[in-house]
Phi, psi and omega in degrees: 000127178273144175255132179224134178257356186304134176074005179285118176065021183294135178227120181243140182228140177262133178234165166292140185268123174272200185271153171081006184286143175227137178297135181089355180255156179286159181217169179224164176288133180240339178198177179305116179066019184231138175247153179213177178295151179274158173237197184296134177060027176277145174263108187285154180263338181178194184241130181290123179269319178202156177229118180206138174055035179080010178238150175233128171270126184238127174284119182246355178208153180099194184271139175216158172240130180226159174275155176236161183237172175091180183263346179269121179279130177302149179265156177287155184094195182285126183226148174269125183235147177217199180231154178269189183297342179261005180079016179269147181290135177218153172299143186212174174261337174228148180149222183253130177272126179232160175265106179275119184250348176209144178227126177242094183294332178295318181258001180056050179235146175232149172251130183214161171256126178284000000 
C-alpha cells in the first residue's frame, strides 16, 4: 500500500513574478504582491509551482516536496527551515517551522507540510 500526502490541504496563490524564480524552489516576498528567489537565511513563504506571463503560482499550504542542501539532513517532525546563499532549503535555528514527514538523504529531498 502506497502512502500519499499529495493535495492534502493544498493552497495555491498567484503573485507577480520577480526575478530568479524556479519551479519547484522556495520563494519569498520581494515587493507588494510580488515573489522572488530566496537568498541566505531567508524564511520562505512557499514553493513555486509555475511561472508564466509575469505571474507565479505558489503553493503556500499543504504538502510539498523540495530539495535540500548542505551536510545536515533535516529531521522528521517539526523542523525549522531557512535557505542558504543559493536559495536552497537547509535546517536552521531561525526561519519557517514545517512538519517534515519524509526525508530521502540519497536524493536530498524532503516531503513537508507548509
